[in-house]
TITI-11439 format. One record per residue: x, y, z of N, C-alpha, C, O, CB in turn; residue in three letters. Coordinates in steps of 0.001 Angstrom, whole numbers, padded with zeros to 6 digits, always signed. Last residue first. Glycine has a CB too. Layout:
<atoms>
XYZXYZXYZXYZXYZALA
...
</atoms>
This chain:
<atoms>
+021103+004581+020131+022057+005487+019678+023285+004502+019432+024356+004942+019014+022325+006722+020751LYS
+019166+002365+020750+018997+003795+020379+019724+004705+020044+019209+005742+019626+018590+004306+021047LEU
+018547-000770+020023+019821+000227+020034+019068+001563+019571+018550+001811+018483+021230-000267+018862LYS
+017146-002812+022045+016665-001818+021053+017611-000866+021112+017655-000109+022082+015296-001237+021271LEU
+017033-006375+023267+017762-005040+023370+016984-004089+021771+016479-004607+020775+019897-005428+023284PRO
+014612-007972+025066+015308-007725+023994+015808-006494+023982+015244-005557+024547+014666-007943+022963LEU
+013821-008650+027564+014824-009414+027285+015273-009143+025832+016137-009854+025319+014459-010771+027554GLY
+011712-006722+027596+011141-008154+027548+012337-009031+027349+012086-010176+026973+010028-008394+026338CYS
+013741-004575+026890+012592-004362+027206+012059-006395+027188+012507-007015+026224+011856-003033+025967SER
+016500-002072+026884+016191-003505+026876+014717-003832+027484+014486-003349+028592+017322-004258+027714VAL
+018025+000358+024838+016929-000003+025864+016610-001595+025669+016502-002195+024599+015484+000970+025602LEU
+021429+001466+024577+020549+000537+024353+019309+000491+025349+019514+000574+026560+021265-000640+024334TYR
+023859+003715+023089+022818+003411+024093+021725+002294+023806+021176+002324+022705+022113+004657+024336VAL
+027259+004732+022593+025995+003754+022476+025005+003621+023435+025318+003411+024607+026368+002497+022356THR
+028619+006438+023691+028991+006330+022179+027701+005323+021710+027303+005253+020548+030757+005576+021873ASP
+027322+008919+026191+028015+007360+025727+027960+007318+024222+027284+008130+023590+027084+005875+026346CYS
+026450+011204+026570+027965+011298+027099+028527+009788+026485+029710+009490+026322+028090+011453+029095ALA
+023808+011031+026669+024457+012145+025889+025975+011646+025733+026552+011785+024654+024334+013678+026705ALA
+023423+009106+028691+022922+008745+027386+024037+009662+026409+024866+009180+025637+021131+009179+027206ALA
+023930+010719+030844+024872+009768+030902+024544+009154+029121+025504+008811+028432+024577+008593+032416LEU
+021736+012429+030685+023180+013029+030821+024071+011885+030335+024909+012109+029461+023597+013510+032436LYS
+019661+011034+031007+019526+011586+029641+021145+012142+029661+021716+012247+028576+018126+012886+029419GLN
+019791+009560+033505+020150+008843+032380+020301+009698+031222+021036+009259+030338+019227+007829+032125ASN
+019648+012201+035161+020796+011372+035090+020884+010584+033819+021831+010776+033055+020819+010480+036221ALA
+017029+012454+034757+018020+013472+034415+019342+012906+034189+020026+013110+033186+018116+014489+035454PHE
+015912+010349+035840+015650+010629+034450+016614+011530+034006+017052+011401+032863+014322+011150+034196GLY
+016806+010303+038458+017146+009015+037636+017004+009537+036331+017915+009258+035552+016186+007675+037878ALA
+015211+012658+039321+016743+012887+039196+017279+011436+038518+018377+011569+037977+017519+013236+040859LEU
+012557+011658+038987+013218+013160+038383+014729+012970+038096+015317+013081+037021+013095+014537+039590ASP
+012759+009734+040946+012360+009376+039426+012678+010512+038469+013019+010310+037303+010754+009062+039278ARG
+013365+011093+043239+014357+010274+042678+013802+009900+041369+014707+009732+040551+014718+009071+043548PHE
+010821+012971+043487+012408+013446+043320+013315+012381+043046+014310+012824+042471+012999+014126+044610GLN
+009018+011009+043812+008903+011866+042563+010369+012266+042538+011081+011899+041602+007768+013206+042627ARG
+009728+010012+046297+009890+009015+045055+009845+009831+043880+010538+009497+042919+008733+007863+044933ALA
+009301+012207+047722+010768+011639+047505+010848+010547+046335+011829+010305+045633+011309+010918+048922LEU
+006629+012557+047711+007617+013570+047106+008900+013013+046875+009556+013330+045883+007816+014767+047964SER
+004487+009987+046625+005169+010695+047555+006254+011617+047100+006775+011358+046015+005658+009829+048411ASN
+003436+008880+044457+002561+009398+045289+003089+010425+046096+002517+011489+046331+002032+008470+046008GLU
+004481+008749+041134+004709+008447+042388+003829+009260+043218+003441+010331+042751+006054+008590+042699PRO
+002807+008311+038144+003485+009126+039050+003528+008788+040301+002427+008445+040733+003075+010245+039043VAL
+003628+004939+036921+002801+006042+037343+003542+007020+037992+004688+006820+038394+001755+005645+038180ILE
+006429+004490+034298+005113+004091+035134+004090+005236+035723+003802+006253+035093+005612+003291+036406GLY
+008693+005334+033261+007427+004993+032501+006172+004548+032963+005151+004291+032324+007675+004143+031740GLN
+011019+006082+034591+010192+007110+034224+009048+006639+033452+008356+007517+032936+010904+008075+033521GLY
+013004+004441+034854+012202+004631+035902+011063+005552+035908+010320+005797+036859+012923+004933+036799VAL
+015329+002582+033641+014410+003305+033164+013145+003586+034160+012258+002733+034117+014074+002679+031972GLU
+018404+002080+035376+017013+001473+035061+016159+002769+034719+016249+003814+035364+016325+000548+036419ASN
+021484+001036+033861+020637+001905+034761+019175+001291+034336+018845+000478+033472+020840+003706+034460THR
+025120+000321+033463+023540-000278+033317+022707+000509+034186+023155+000714+035314+023330-001914+033780VAL
+027469+000693+031377+026651+001185+032217+025466+000565+032639+024742+000295+031680+026403+002181+031831LEU
+030629-000422+030486+029157-000559+030222+028342-000235+031618+028546-000793+032696+028823-002134+029661ILE
+033765+000835+028920+032630+000883+030501+031304+000616+029828+030897+001234+028844+032476+002721+031550ILE
+036983+000432+028330+035465+000188+027842+034518+000046+029171+034623-000708+030139+035344-001318+026857ASN
+039413+002942+029304+038832+001581+029139+037292+001529+028485+036616+002523+028219+038821+000910+030603THR
+040350+005174+030245+041015+004759+029147+040762+003106+029460+041613+002268+029758+042664+005376+029057PRO
+038414+008363+030332+038637+006731+031107+039082+005792+030209+038295+005483+029314+037246+005995+031732CYS
+037633+010357+029140+039040+010220+029175+039326+008866+030047+040461+008486+030334+039727+011584+029810VAL
+034695+010396+028744+035639+010420+027554+037261+010089+027862+038017+009647+026996+035523+011908+026917PRO
+033967+010213+031729+033869+008869+030832+034614+009087+029429+035138+008098+028916+032198+008458+030509LEU
+034325+012425+033187+035402+011470+033079+034987+010514+031981+035911+010042+031320+035688+010729+034441LEU
+032003+013760+032912+033025+014469+032423+034417+013426+032482+035431+013700+031840+033126+015867+033310ASP
+029963+012195+033948+029976+012275+032625+031194+012732+032068+031572+012322+030971+028998+013009+032228VAL
+030975+012250+036597+030951+011159+035939+030869+011119+034332+031462+010329+033597+029976+010552+036484LEU
+030180+015016+037035+031517+014545+037234+031694+013209+036279+032482+013191+035334+031765+014235+038857GLN
+027358+014897+037014+028129+015595+035674+029667+015227+035961+030380+015160+034960+027906+017519+035548ASP
+026811+013149+039010+026600+012710+037431+027480+013323+036641+028217+012789+035813+025239+013035+036810VAL
+027745+015154+041070+028280+013841+041048+028240+013014+039647+029192+012389+039180+027545+013105+042082LYS
+025839+016877+040548+026956+017226+040453+027797+016094+040297+028588+016086+039353+027230+017980+041391GLN
+023433+015481+041273+023412+015762+039766+024932+016356+039667+025334+016312+038504+022072+016938+039220LEU
+023651+015498+044133+023732+014323+043218+023891+014513+041757+024490+013668+041091+022588+013569+043371VAL
+022998+018024+044540+024585+017670+044869+024964+016300+044025+026023+016016+043466+024844+017356+046700LEU
+020530+018188+043851+021555+019300+042929+022852+018577+043358+023771+018533+042541+021546+021276+043444ASP
+019019+016665+045412+019170+016329+044212+020219+017066+043363+020688+016594+042327+018006+016398+043720SER
+019390+015628+048572+019666+016919+047919+020083+016545+046389+021227+016189+046108+020889+017767+048749ASN
+019120+013846+050560+018271+014177+049625+018213+015364+048724+017215+015919+048264+017346+014136+050158GLU
+021547+013854+051977+020185+014492+052588+019200+014947+051691+018550+015988+051789+020440+015670+053415GLN
+023444+012464+050891+023484+013930+050734+021979+014409+050912+021370+015166+050157+024124+014372+049252ASN
+022714+009807+051223+024180+010273+051737+023990+011895+051656+024528+012525+052566+025623+009648+050635ALA
+020529+009472+049592+020332+009426+051058+021589+010017+051566+021425+010839+052468+020060+007949+051651PHE
+021621+009939+047098+020635+010730+047506+020378+010810+048737+020028+011882+049232+019666+010490+047001LEU
+023647+008002+046521+024171+009370+046571+022875+010337+047260+023153+011364+047879+024648+009872+044899LEU
+022070+005845+046573+023072+005800+047645+023433+007393+047984+023508+007938+049085+024449+004885+047130ASN
+020448+006365+044280+019923+006206+045419+020920+006345+046672+020545+006928+047689+019293+004995+045338THR
+022596+006178+042480+022017+007559+042639+021104+007302+044191+021202+008123+045103+020910+008043+041069LEU
+023235+003654+042702+024177+004514+043155+023681+005983+043175+024273+006864+043797+025358+004352+042345TRP
+021072+002321+041589+021367+002217+042955+022368+002942+043600+022478+002955+044826+021609+001080+043198LEU
+021406+003472+038774+020448+003642+039771+020472+003660+041286+020092+004551+042046+019751+002869+039530THR
+023481+002112+038046+023822+003512+038114+022475+003957+038992+022612+004803+039876+024046+004294+036490ILE
+024314-000928+039323+023711-000413+038264+023778+001271+038871+024101+001529+040031+022110-001202+037946CYS
+026864-001817+037490+025371-002252+037620+025191-002113+039289+025661-002805+040192+025055-004013+036959ASP
+029307-001372+035194+028708-000857+036402+027251-001266+036380+026529-001084+035399+028875+000689+036520VAL
+031906-003248+033877+030487-003173+033665+030092-002696+035225+030397-003332+036234+029767-004726+033077MET
+034815-002608+032160+034343-002354+033470+032613-002371+033254+032097-001541+032506+035028-000821+034071ILE
+037477-004024+030225+036190-003570+030220+035500-003872+031629+035527-004969+032187+035461-004209+029046VAL
+040044-004337+030685+039858-003898+029275+038197-003451+029347+037749-002610+028568+040265-005263+028059SER
+041637-003152+033387+040561-003974+033058+040533-003525+031796+040940-002381+031592+039275-003899+033849TYR
+043715-001473+034695+043725-002863+034945+042592-003991+034303+042559-005200+034532+043660-002882+036359HIS
+042947+001204+034041+044314+000708+033786+044409-000913+033869+045162-001527+033113+045304+001384+034862SER
+040726+001475+035681+040496+001462+034211+042017+000894+033707+041981+000015+032846+040025+003133+033562ALA
+040430+001679+038310+040462+000389+037756+040630+000306+036478+040704-000813+035971+039456-000268+038008ALA
+040497+004607+038676+041502+003739+039485+041652+002222+038641+042742+001712+038380+040850+003501+041213GLN
+038457+005160+037306+039672+005555+037076+040643+004966+037404+041609+004737+036677+039840+006460+037409MET
+036243+004127+038903+036347+003614+037497+037769+003891+037119+038384+002953+036611+035298+004314+036461LEU
+036670+005327+041525+036855+003897+041302+037084+003554+040003+037997+002765+039757+035797+003160+041722THR
+035726+007888+040831+037249+007683+041189+037601+006229+041133+038715+005888+040736+037614+008230+042671THR
+033260+007343+040166+034035+007971+039080+035421+007824+039572+036302+007634+038733+033639+009507+038770GLY
+031808+006175+042448+031917+005682+041201+033122+006017+040530+033976+005161+040298+030890+006055+040488LEU
+031720+006515+045248+032776+007085+044592+032969+006412+043207+034096+006110+042813+033988+006994+045447ALA
+029439+004851+046374+029636+006040+046210+030558+006693+045345+030054+007547+044616+029785+006352+047149TYR
+029322+001848+046563+028498+002586+046477+028411+004136+046303+027307+004638+046095+028074+002246+047228PRO
+031480-000661+045086+031626+000861+045685+030361+001572+045006+030149+001845+043824+033243+001725+045209GLU
+033246-003433+044575+032091-002967+045415+032173-001553+045427+033241-001193+045921+032080-003516+046859GLU
+034166-005230+042092+034404-004238+042564+033356-003734+043384+032329-003568+042726+034770-003546+041713ILE
+034981-008531+041301+034175-007661+041408+034449-006718+042558+034830-007074+043673+033046-008234+041428THR
+037459-009936+038377+037226-009370+039814+035660-008796+039993+035042-008583+038950+038361-008073+040094THR
+037113-011190+036104+038480-011580+037199+038206-010848+038456+038739-011190+039511+040158-011022+036621GLN
+035089-013332+034557+035034-012145+035077+036306-012172+036207+036417-013072+037041+033525-011879+035641TRP
+035014-015820+033370+035061-014662+032447+035590-013432+033145+036341-012623+032601+033670-014366+031867GLU
+033983-017514+034806+035430-017191+035221+035691-016147+034240+036765-015563+034381+036549-018462+035156LYS
+030731-015936+035558+031697-017039+035371+033107-016759+035473+033477-015822+036180+031518-017606+034145GLY
+027940-014732+036645+029219-014529+036289+030195-015556+036539+030430-015980+037671+029601-013470+036833ARG
+025645-015564+038210+025600-015612+036747+026692-015477+036067+026724-015958+034935+024851-014763+036256GLN
+026462-015377+040764+026423-016757+040392+026213-016686+038819+026568-017653+038144+025232-017588+041202ASP
+026117-012758+040999+027777-013324+041226+027620-014909+040554+028528-015485+039954+028373-013418+043302GLN
+023385-012654+041291+024237-011887+039935+025691-012431+040015+026356-012494+038980+024329-009967+040043HIS
+022633-013906+043405+022086-014533+042120+023164-013903+040911+023609-014502+039932+020280-014036+041851ARG
+023886-012317+045638+024374-013527+045331+023871-014377+043858+024539-015262+043323+024038-014263+046549ALA
+022111-010114+045340+023719-009927+044625+024170-011381+044576+024799-011747+043584+024999-008892+045658VAL
+019839-011342+046151+019949-010545+044719+021221-010555+044143+021533-010841+042988+019598-009062+044807ARG
+020709-011956+048602+020176-012924+047723+020274-012645+046351+020677-013433+045496+018903-013149+047996LYS
+020838-009334+049744+022146-010240+049751+021679-011322+048669+022502-011490+047769+022565-010992+051412GLY
+018257-008230+049655+019364-007825+048745+020544-008682+048767+021243-008726+047754+019804-006492+049049MET
+017226-009884+051304+016619-010197+050168+017742-009607+049179+018127-010199+048170+015096-009601+050062GLU
+018521-009170+053693+018563-010543+053659+018171-010749+051906+018732-011637+051266+017401-011264+054908GLN
+019959-005711+053505+018974-006591+054329+019081-008348+053355+019810-008435+052367+017014-005632+054260ASP
+021978-004598+052531+021228-003824+053923+020326-004764+054363+019890-004709+055513+020328-002336+053659LEU
+024586-004238+050542+023605-005184+051194+023105-004790+052477+023859-004673+053444+024174-006477+051371ILE
+024321-002137+047925+024770-002227+049431+023731-003083+049820+022517-002965+049647+024855-000802+050355GLN
+025649-001728+044530+024532-002109+045636+025173-002221+046948+026386-002376+047084+023769-003532+045341ALA
+027181-001217+042840+027010-000245+043376+026190-000483+044653+026062+000309+045587+026559+000563+042502THR
+030086-002933+041241+028708-002996+041904+028517-001863+042546+029538-001296+042933+028490-004086+042849ALA
+031522-003962+038460+031730-002746+039511+030220-002598+040207+029294-002119+039552+032261-001126+038642LEU
+033398-006044+037423+031997-006103+037433+032001-004801+038705+032564-004969+039787+031250-007879+037813TYR
+035970-006604+034789+035561-006291+036047+034100-005871+036085+033544-005423+035083+036418-005279+036575ALA
+037960-008641+032777+036873-007819+032956+036768-007639+034542+037338-008348+035371+035570-008444+032264ARG
+041077-008665+030687+040462-008900+032065+039240-007882+032112+039279-006721+031707+041597-008618+033355PRO
+039465-010013+027800+039605-009649+029266+040993-009196+029466+041897-009299+028638+039279-010857+030248GLY
+037632-008519+025222+038498-009356+025513+038979-009025+026983+038905-007860+027374+039503-009350+024482PRO
+034156-008511+024854+035556-007669+024995+036362-008670+025263+035864-009758+025554+035703-006497+026143PHE
+031732-009967+025319+032484-009978+024104+033743-009225+023715+034281-009250+022608+031695-009670+023287GLN
+031276-009553+027983+031840-011082+027789+032411-010870+026171+033394-011506+025790+030386-012533+027975GLU
+029592-007354+027544+030978-007218+028356+031708-008376+028201+032926-008226+028289+030835-006986+029894ALA
+027177-008427+026306+028073-007573+025697+029551-007355+026226+030521-007207+025482+027442-006404+025687MET
+026570-010172+028784+026901-010732+027352+027699-009892+026591+028778-010299+026161+025708-010984+026527ASN
+026063-008002+030622+026870-009101+030731+027612-009747+029530+028823-009835+029333+026116-009987+031271GLN
+023949-006660+029113+024979-005866+029473+026289-006887+029684+027350-006701+029088+024544-005011+030783ALA
+022062-008741+029414+022160-008030+027951+023708-007305+028348+024619-007630+027587+020597-006677+027506PHE
+021466-008958+032051+022039-010088+031417+022864-009602+030025+023979-009983+029671+020824-011154+031105ASN
+020334-006346+032792+022014-006826+033433+022423-007982+032377+023551-007985+031886+022020-007659+035386SER
+018181-006249+031220+019378-005073+031027+020796-005702+031496+021899-005658+030951+019041-003578+032075LYS
+015932-007647+031542+017046-008438+030796+017983-007821+030765+018971-008416+030333+016889-008834+029557GLY
+014101-006566+033191+013715-006226+031618+014871-007388+030680+014699-007816+029538+014121-004135+031198SER
+013849-005911+035681+013579-007334+035172+013223-007361+033782+012299-007994+033272+012472-008015+035926ARG
+012753-002714+035464+012881-003959+036508+012655-005158+035757+011571-005466+035262+011803-003936+037760ALA
+013435-001418+032132+012735-001378+033494+013221-002605+034358+014041-003402+033901+011081-001430+033312GLY
+016758-000026+030948+015338-000693+030894+014743-000724+032111+015266-000211+033101+015328-002082+030410GLY
+020008+000587+029314+018722+001032+030400+017498+000005+030142+017427-000673+029117+018071+002808+030068THR
+023019+000955+028919+022113-000174+028694+020867+000414+029798+021055+000581+031003+022920-001879+029100VAL
+025705+002836+027633+024477+002910+028670+023320+001737+028192+022847+001784+027057+023717+004627+028628LEU
+028968+002586+026897+028021+002346+026427+027104+002233+027866+027520+001742+028916+028211+001226+025447ILE
+031977+003545+025401+031319+003945+026617+029811+003519+026411+029288+004254+025574+031507+005551+026904LYS
+035052+001928+024282+033689+002328+024153+033003+002715+025536+033403+002273+026613+032934+001196+023479GLN
+037953+001294+023691+037406+002591+024577+036108+002691+024421+035818+003888+024405+037967+003992+024215ASN
+037795+000285+020424+038275+000465+021545+037731+001553+022304+037171+002536+021819+039474+000547+021411HIS
+034725-001447+018940+035831-000483+019022+036413-000369+020282+035803-000798+021262+035442+000787+018639ASN
+034071-004901+018244+033945-003496+018898+035201-002685+018867+036364-003083+018794+033529-003613+020373MET
</atoms>
């Protein structure tokens, strides 16, 4: 793989995108960091996080937990790791949306800041995100707002990344 790659991996829920991204990250020489954006707010989420932690082996040097300041955290960690896997952008967007009183414009400003730092961040980055726009139109305003926000964010990130994969049924399709 080329040095300093920026890769976006997208797909639906349980599509295999995180496993694909993790396997890809493990092809880079270490040290490796997993940057988790999830917040453990209930028992079910705690179990999900534990399952993801169990799937990572000794190939991973650390897990960084950061639900909000993704860009700053990436820049701070970049000099310490040869690859950083961010899982996931969609949870980061959720965290930001609720922290900013459901103001999509403020959240998209944070996305733009992330897009701007990707080319100058001196390490390989693999971003995992959900493709949420392929289902039915949600019945409530907040869900539609989130779907639109995730779609716009994914478009911006895909344009900024060197390589983009769509994972479906555990199978990756290289889009870019």
